N, C-alpha and C positions, 0 to 999 in steps of 0.2 A: 433314971428320973433326973439326975443331976444336970443332964445336958438339955433339958426341956426349957424353952424360953418362949414367951408370947410372940406372936407375929409382929413385925415392925413395919414402919412406913419410911421410905427413903425421903431425902430432902426434896426431890422433884414430885413427890406425891404418889409415886408408884409403890406397890407392895414390895417389901423387902423379904429376906429369907424367913421361912416359916419353920421354926423348930418347936412348935407347940405340941407336937405329938411324937410318939416313939417312931412311927412310920416315917414321918418327915425327917427325923434325925438320921435314920438308917438310909433313907434316899440320899441325904447329903453325904454320908460316908461312901455310899456306892459311887456317887458322882466324883468325889475326890480321888478315890482309888482308881477308877476307870480312866480318869483323865491322866493320872500319873503313869499308869501302865501303857496307855496309848501313845505316850510320848517317849517310851523306852525305845531308843533307836535300834538296839540289838534285837529286841523282840519283833519290831516292825520288819526289819530286814530278814529275819529268819522266816517269818510268815510269808513274805514276798517270794523268797527263794523256794520254799516248800510248795506254794500254790502255783508258781510258774512251772514247776516240774510235774505236779500232780493234779492241779486244779483243772476244771473243765470250762471251756468257752461254750456257752449254751445259748441258743436262740430259739424262740417260738413265735408263732403268729400272734400279733397283737389282738387282743379281744375286740370284737366288733367289726373286724375286717372281713370282707368277702373274698375268700381264697380264689374264686373264679374270675375276679375282676382283672382286667388286662395288666394294670399297674401293680397288682398284688401277686398274681400268679407267677411272674418272672422270678420271684423269690421262693418258689415252691420247695426247692431243695433245702431251704433253711427254716421251714415251718416247725420242724422237730429235729433240731441238729445239735450235737455236742461233740467236742473233740478236745483232747488235752491242749491247753492254751499254748504251751511251749512248742507245740508241733503243728500249729495251724498254718497252712500255706497262705501266702500273702493274698492271693486272689479270693480265698474264702473269707479271710478276715475283712477285706475291703468290701466284699459283697454284704456281709452282715452289718458292718458299720453304715453302709449306704442305706440298707433297709431300715436301720434304726433311725437314721436321719430323716428318712421319708415317712417315719411313723407307721411302718408296716410290720417291723419285727421288734420284739423285746429281746434284749441281750443281757446276760448276766454271767458272773463268775460263780460257778457251782463247786461245792466241795466234792472230792473224789468219791466219798460215800456220804449219803445224806443220813443224818441221825434219826433214830426212832423217836416218836413223839415222847416228850418228857425226858429224854436222855441227852446228855451233853454231846456236842459235836466234836469231831476230831480237832477242829481249830481251837475249841475251848480247852481240849486236853493239851494242845501244844502250848497254849498260854500258861496253863497251870504248871506244866513241866518246866517252862522257862522260869517261872516264879519259885520253883522248888516247893510247891504246895500240893497237898493231896487231902482229900476228905477223910478225916480220922475220927469223926464223931464228936469233935470238940464243939463247944458252945457257939463259936463264931464261924464254924465251917460252912453252915448253910448260907450265911451272909456272904462269905468269901466266894462260894460257888455262884451265887447270884451276881456278884460283882464281876466275876470272870465272864459269865455269859453276857452280861450287859456290855462289857468291854468289847467283846467280839461283835455282837449284833449291832450295837449302836455306834461304836467308835471305829473299829478296825475293818469290819467287813466291807463297808462302802468305800473307805479310803484305799484299801488294798485293791479292790476291784477297779477303782479309778486309775490307780498307778499302773496296774498290769494292763489295763485296756490301752492306756497311753503308750506303754512300751510296745504292745502288740501292734498298734497303729503305726508307730514310728518305724518298727522293723518291716512291716508290710509295705509302707511307702518307699522305704529305701530299696526293697527288692523290686517293687513295681517300676521305680525310676531306673534302676539298673537294667531291667528287661527292656524298657523303652529305649534306653541309650544303646544297648547291644543290638537291638533290631534296627535302629536308625543307622548305626555304623555299618551293619551288613548291607543295608539298602543303598547307602551312599557309596560304598566301595564295591558295588556290583560291577561286573565286567562291562565296560562300554562297548557298543557296537563299532564305534569309531566314525571317521568321516565318510559316511555313506548317505546317499539320498534316501530319505525316509518318507513314506506315506503314513500319516497319522490318522487313525480312525477313532473317533469318540462315539461309542455306540449310543443309540437312542431308538425308541419305538415311534411314538407319535410325532415327536419333534424331528425325527430323521437322524441319520448318521452324519456327524460333522467330519469333514475331511480337510486335512492340511498337508501340504507338501513342503518339506524343508530341504535345502541343499546340504552339501557336505559340511558346510561351515555352521549350519544351524539356522541360516536365514530363511524366513518364511517367503516362499515364492508364489504359492497359489492356494486358494481355499475353495471349498464347494460343500454342498449339502445334498445327500442322496436319501431316498426313501424306499429301501428294500423291504421294510417290515410293515406291519399293520399301521394305519389302515390302507395305505396306497398299494403296497406289495409290488412296487416297481423294481423287481429283481433284475430284469434284463437291462432296463434303462440305467440302473445303478452300476451294473457291470460295464456298460458302454462308457459312462462318465469316468469311472475309475480307470478303465483301460486307456482312455485318451490321456489322462493325467500321467499315468505310468510311462507311456510311450513318449510323451512330450518332454518329461523331465528326467528320464532315465532312472526311474525308481528301482532300487534293488533291495529294499527292506520295507516291510509293512508292520507298523506298531498298532496293536489293537488294545484299547482300554478294557479293563476287566469289570466294568460296571454293568448296568442293565442292558440286556440284549447282547452281551459280549459273545455268548456261544453262537448265536445266530449270525453275528457280524464276522466271527471267525470262519464260519462256513462260507460267507460271502467272499472273504479274502481267499479262501481255498479255491472257490470257483473262478475268481479273478486270475489266479496264478495259472490254472488250467487253460483258461481262455487265452491268456497272453502266450502260453506255450504253443497252443494250436495255431494262433495267428502267425507266430514266428515261423512255424513249420510250413504253413501254406505260402508264406512269402519267401521261403528259402533263406530266411535270415537266421543268424545264430540264436539259440534259445536264450531268453532272458532269465538270468538266475535271480529269482526273488524268493526271499524267505519271509515268513510271518511269525510274529512273536506277540504273545499277550503280556501286557505290562500293567503294573498297578497305576490306577489313575487317582489314587488318594491325594487330595490337595490340589488337583487340577482346577476344580471350580473356584477354590480360594485364590489361586494364582490368577485365574482369568479375570476376577473382579478387583484385583489389587491395583494399587497406584503404579507399581513398576510395570505391570503388563500393559497398562494404558499408555505409558511412556514408550514402551518397547514396540507395541503394535497399536498405535493410536487410531488407525483407520479400519481396524479389524473388529468385527462384532464379537462381543464378549463370549458368546456360545462357541465361536470358532477358535478362540485363543486356547481353549482346553485341548483341542486336537493337536495344535502346534506344540503344546507342552508335552503331550503324550509322545509325539514323534521325537522331540529333543531328549526326553529322559531315556529313550532307548539309545540314542547316539552317545550321550554322556550323562548318566544319572546324577553324578555329583554336581556338575555345572548347572543342571536344571533345578534340582531339588533345593539348592541353597537359596533359591529365590522365594521359597515358601517357608512360612513359620513352621519350625520342626513339629510343634504340637498339632498342626493341621494335617500332618502326613498320616497320622492314625496307625502307628505300628506299636502302640502300647496298650496296657490294660488299666482300666479305671483311672485314666489320666486326669479326669476332673475331680477325683477324690483325694489326690495327693497334694502335697505342698507345692503350689504353683510357682513360687519364686525359685525353689530348689530344682524343680523340674526344668524350668526355663534355663537356669544357669547350667545345669548338667548337659542339656541338649545342645545349647550354644557351644559348650566346650567340645562336644563330640564333633560338631560340624567344623569347628576351627581345626581340630586335630586331623580330621580327614582331608581338608583342603591343604593343610601344610604338609601332610604326608605324601599326597599325590602330586601337588604342584599345579600350576595353571599355565594355560597358553595365553600369553599377553595379547596375541592378535585377535583372539575370539572371546576372551573372558568378559563376563558381564560385571557391572558395578557390584552387585551383591557377592559375586565370587571373589573379586579383587579385595573387597572390604574384609574378607576373612583371612587374608594373607598377613602373617606376622610381620611387623616392621613397616607396613604401608599405612599411610594416614591420608585423610581427605584433604 
């Protein structure tokens, strides 16, 4: 009773601390102790380490969401998911964080063993152990137990979850950026076909297959559009057009983009090679050695609409520039792909969910490393390629 005081009013007119009842005084004691314990750095660090090794990263479908909706069903694997947080693969962590950002998933840090109703949790036991306290039936023990529970539920559980989620996201982003960088390096350093005349095919169905022929130096010499697929189905006419281009320019390599209708266009290229072989045999000429290769067309559309492509091929339709890019990236992947923003090449996972400045910096460093490792041909190098050479300035 000695601690009871009537409620007061602050100078600004707002109600002050209320110590008019025993319950109010005990609540004040609880708040003071929980605040002090929550600021104990050693306690906070020990809880973080314990939960990082044993806590569960858990996600569930947010209430009120239709699991069959197209934008929701893509997260179906995470509607009832949990895994030790310290061992969550980067792609799963980023998927859950994306689902939470889109308000599809609820994510939380769960204890390794959920407590029984009315029983203290393992986390509360860890706090009590750190404080060197145990319930021994003393008068204040019930109050201390409530203070320990309050410290975990109100003070430390949310802050620890936030800290570990931040750590998980940062680790996942580092891994995702490294995967992107490694894939980009492998793509840029792919073996070039070399100075060969290449026929580039950018597959399409209704809009037709865009065709571009580049000479051994990568110069665009001729373009065309053929319609072998639906709705025109001009298979023979397409073969005739492509055959004339191959004979006229001495094509010895065909590059096929891996986009829509790639498989059908690959069959067209196969029939073209057979036709050219048959024509050479009938004319008594030596057989034309032509190979066909399917190449990634990732970023080709971005390049086609870029300012540099407009300067490089000002009189060529945007849709045909992609075919030229496909042909050139078979000749020399590095020289062609440096013209495209690395993030547009699409060889990474969850690239829009990671730190964009760090991703851009890392990918630019990879491109520069590759260019300076391989070197450039000054006679044919483009401005974007030369700009990556160390020591050169504009």
